[in-house]
C-alpha positions in Angstrom: 7.2 -6.7 9.8 10.3 -8.0 8.8 10.4 -10.0 5.1 11.8 -13.5 5.1 14.6 -14.2 3.2 15.4 -17.7 1.4 18.9 -18.5 0.5 19.0 -19.7 -3.6 22.6 -21.8 -4.2 23.6 -21.4 -7.7 26.5 -23.7 -8.8 28.7 -22.8 -11.2 29.0 -24.8 -14.5 32.4 -25.6 -14.1 31.5 -27.2 -11.1 34.3 -25.4 -9.1 31.9 -23.2 -6.7 28.7 -23.3 -4.9 27.3 -19.4 -4.6 25.1 -18.3 -2.3 22.1 -15.9 -3.6 20.0 -14.5 -1.3 15.9 -13.6 -2.3 14.3 -10.9 0.1 12.2 -8.0 -0.4 10.9 -9.0 -3.9 14.9 -9.3 -5.2 18.0 -11.1 -5.3 21.5 -10.1 -3.4 24.7 -10.8 -3.0 27.9 -9.2 -1.5 30.8 -8.5 -3.0 32.4 -11.2 -1.6 29.9 -13.8 -2.9 30.2 -12.0 -6.5 33.9 -12.4 -6.6 33.3 -16.1 -6.5 30.7 -15.8 -8.7 32.8 -14.0 -11.3 36.3 -15.6 -9.9 37.7 -12.7 -9.6 38.5 -10.4 -6.7 36.7 -8.4 -4.3 38.7 -5.4 -4.6 37.8 -5.3 -8.6 34.1 -5.8 -7.6 33.9 -2.8 -5.9 35.6 -1.0 -8.5 33.0 -1.8 -10.9 30.4 -1.3 -8.4 31.8 2.3 -7.5 32.1 2.8 -11.8 28.5 1.8 -12.4 27.3 4.2 -9.6 29.8 7.1 -10.5 28.4 7.0 -14.0 24.4 7.0 -12.9 24.0 3.4 -14.4 22.2 2.4 -11.7 20.3 4.3 -8.6 22.5 3.5 -5.1 18.9 3.8 -3.5 17.6 0.6 -5.1 20.4 -1.4 -6.0 22.3 -1.5 -2.1 20.8 -2.3 0.9 22.3 -3.3 4.4 21.5 -6.9 6.0 22.7 -8.4 9.1 24.2 -11.9 8.5 25.5 -14.5 10.9 29.1 -15.0 10.3 31.0 -18.2 11.6 31.8 -17.0 14.8 28.2 -17.0 15.5 27.9 -13.5 16.0 25.5 -11.0 13.5 27.0 -8.1 11.3 25.8 -5.8 9.0 27.3 -6.3 5.7 26.4 -4.7 2.9 24.5 -6.8 -0.2 23.7 -5.7 -3.9 20.6 -6.2 -5.8 20.4 -8.4 -9.3 20.6 -5.5 -11.6 23.8 -4.8 -9.9 24.8 -8.3 -10.3 23.7 -8.4 -14.0 25.9 -5.0 -14.1 28.8 -6.5 -13.1 28.9 -9.7 -14.6 28.8 -7.4 -17.7 31.3 -5.8 -17.4 34.0 -8.4 -15.4 33.4 -10.6 -19.1 34.2 -13.6 -18.0 33.0 -17.0 -19.2 31.4 -17.6 -15.8 29.6 -14.0 -16.2 28.0 -15.3 -19.4 26.6 -18.1 -17.6 25.5 -16.7 -14.8 23.3 -14.1 -17.0 21.8 -17.1 -18.8 20.8 -19.1 -15.6 19.7 -15.5 -13.7 17.1 -14.5 -17.4 16.2 -18.2 -17.3 15.6 -19.1 -13.8 15.6 -16.1 -11.0 12.3 -14.2 -13.0 10.2 -17.4 -12.9 11.4 -17.7 -9.6 10.0 -14.3 -8.1 6.9 -14.4 -10.3 5.9 -17.5 -9.4 8.0 -18.7 -6.2 9.1 -21.9 -7.8 11.5 -23.0 -11.0 11.4 -26.3 -12.0 13.7 -28.6 -14.7 10.7 -30.0 -16.2 13.0 -32.4 -18.6 15.2 -33.3 -16.4 11.9 -34.5 -14.0 10.5 -36.2 -17.2 13.8 -37.9 -17.5 15.6 -38.7 -14.6 18.5 -41.0 -17.0 19.9 -42.5 -13.9 20.9 -39.6 -11.8 20.1 -38.6 -8.4 16.0 -38.2 -8.8 14.1 -35.9 -6.0 11.1 -36.2 -7.7 9.4 -38.4 -4.6 10.5 -35.5 -2.8 8.8 -32.8 -4.8 5.4 -34.7 -5.4 5.2 -35.2 -1.3 6.1 -31.5 -0.9 3.6 -30.1 -3.2 0.8 -32.6 -1.6 1.8 -30.7 1.9 1.2 -27.5 0.3 -2.4 -28.6 -1.3 -3.3 -30.0 1.8 -2.2 -26.1 3.6 -5.0 -25.2 5.1 -5.2 -21.6 3.5 -4.3 -23.4 0.2 -7.5 -26.5 1.3 -10.0 -23.4 1.9 -8.7 -21.6 -1.5 -9.8 -24.4 -3.3 -12.8 -25.2 -1.5 -14.1 -21.7 -1.9 -13.3 -22.2 -5.9 -14.9 -25.0 -6.1 -18.4 -23.9 -4.2 -18.0 -20.6 -6.8 -19.2 -22.9 -9.2 -22.7 -23.5 -7.5 -25.7 -20.7 -8.8 -26.2 -20.2 -5.1 -22.9 -19.6 -4.0 -22.6 -16.9 -1.1 -19.0 -16.5 0.2 -20.6 -14.9 3.4 -22.9 -17.8 4.0 -21.8 -19.7 7.0 -23.1 -22.8 5.1 -19.9 -22.5 3.6 -17.5 -22.0 6.4 -18.9 -25.1 7.9 -18.7 -27.4 5.1 -15.4 -26.5 5.4 -14.5 -27.2 8.6 -16.8 -30.7 8.4 -14.7 -31.4 5.1 -11.9 -31.5 7.0 -12.7 -32.8 9.9 -14.4 -35.9 8.0 -10.4 -36.0 6.5 -9.3 -35.8 10.0 -11.2 -38.6 11.2 -10.2 -40.9 8.2 -6.5 -41.1 9.3 -6.8 -40.8 12.9 -11.1 -42.1 14.0 -11.3 -39.0 15.8 -12.6 -35.4 14.6 -10.3 -32.6 15.1 -12.2 -31.8 18.9 -11.5 -35.3 20.2 -8.3 -35.2 18.4 -7.0 -32.2 20.3 -8.5 -33.7 23.8 -7.0 -37.2 23.4 -3.5 -35.9 22.4 -2.9 -32.4 24.1 -0.5 -33.2 27.6 0.6 -30.5 29.5 3.5 -32.2 31.2 5.0 -33.4 27.8 7.5 -31.0 26.1 5.4 -28.5 24.0 1.8 -29.4 25.0 2.7 -32.8 23.1 2.8 -30.9 19.7 4.8 -32.3 17.1 4.4 -29.2 14.9 4.3 -25.6 15.1 4.3 -22.4 13.7 7.4 -20.1 14.9 10.2 -21.1 16.9 7.8 -21.2 20.3 4.4 -22.5 20.7 1.8 -20.0 21.5 -2.0 -20.5 22.7 -3.6 -20.6 19.4 -1.0 -23.3 18.2 -2.4 -25.8 20.8 -5.9 -25.7 19.1 -4.8 -27.1 16.0 -5.6 -30.7 15.6 -3.3 -30.9 12.6 -0.3 -30.0 15.0 -0.6 -33.1 17.1 -0.4 -36.1 13.9 3.0 -37.6 13.4 4.6 -38.1 10.5 3.1 -41.0 8.9 -0.5 -39.5 9.7 0.4 -36.2 8.2 1.3 -37.9 4.9 -1.8 -39.5 5.2 -3.7 -37.0 5.3 -2.1 -34.7 2.2 -2.4 -38.0 0.6 -6.3 -38.1 1.3 -7.0 -34.2 0.7 -5.4 -33.9 -3.0 -7.5 -37.0 -3.7 -10.5 -35.1 -2.1 -9.4 -32.1 -4.5 -8.4 -34.3 -7.8 -11.9 -35.8 -7.4 -14.2 -32.5 -6.7 -12.1 -31.0 -9.9 -13.8 -33.1 -12.2 
């Protein structure tokens, strides 16, 4: 199964360039054009450094070089050679530019944390917005959505129940408690149980069976049976907030 890719935007300290980095297969990747922009040099110079690094056996080709298909400006997919973070940093040392030094400092601080934890946060900036554009409310909204996701919610409920001396992970009562809790939270928002919500809102005459969200690019049979997929934006927000309140209260 092909792993998903994520895009990271690195803005140079001088503000003259926003460089795209690709996170995929547990690593960070850039092509030669991106590295040339990052280090403020020519693609030819980048290519020479790559050749030298590989010839000197400083890095092994099979671990730092991969081809990925990318979509170009003309809408067509082309196979492009990408290089891992180890290669990017090695080139940064050889280029010996101010940008190279700045990127190494940024990468050591942020990319390692991103690859291990899945997120990077500027704690001091979030604590002290000081009139700058502030996305703190957006961050809270995204965290609520993550905490309220089914897998996260179920995992936390199991963690809390495991504190009980008679907890049994295989007991159907555990699964029933999770389902009943979900139903009560859903009822608090819509005044309907999950089953009632699906029956009342599913409509074969409307686009996508009247779903407001679903996993993937097309609606599948299993998507129709998930009550949360019929909620509107306001209802999702209310459900996420109630779920977080429930979890944080249960954690006390």
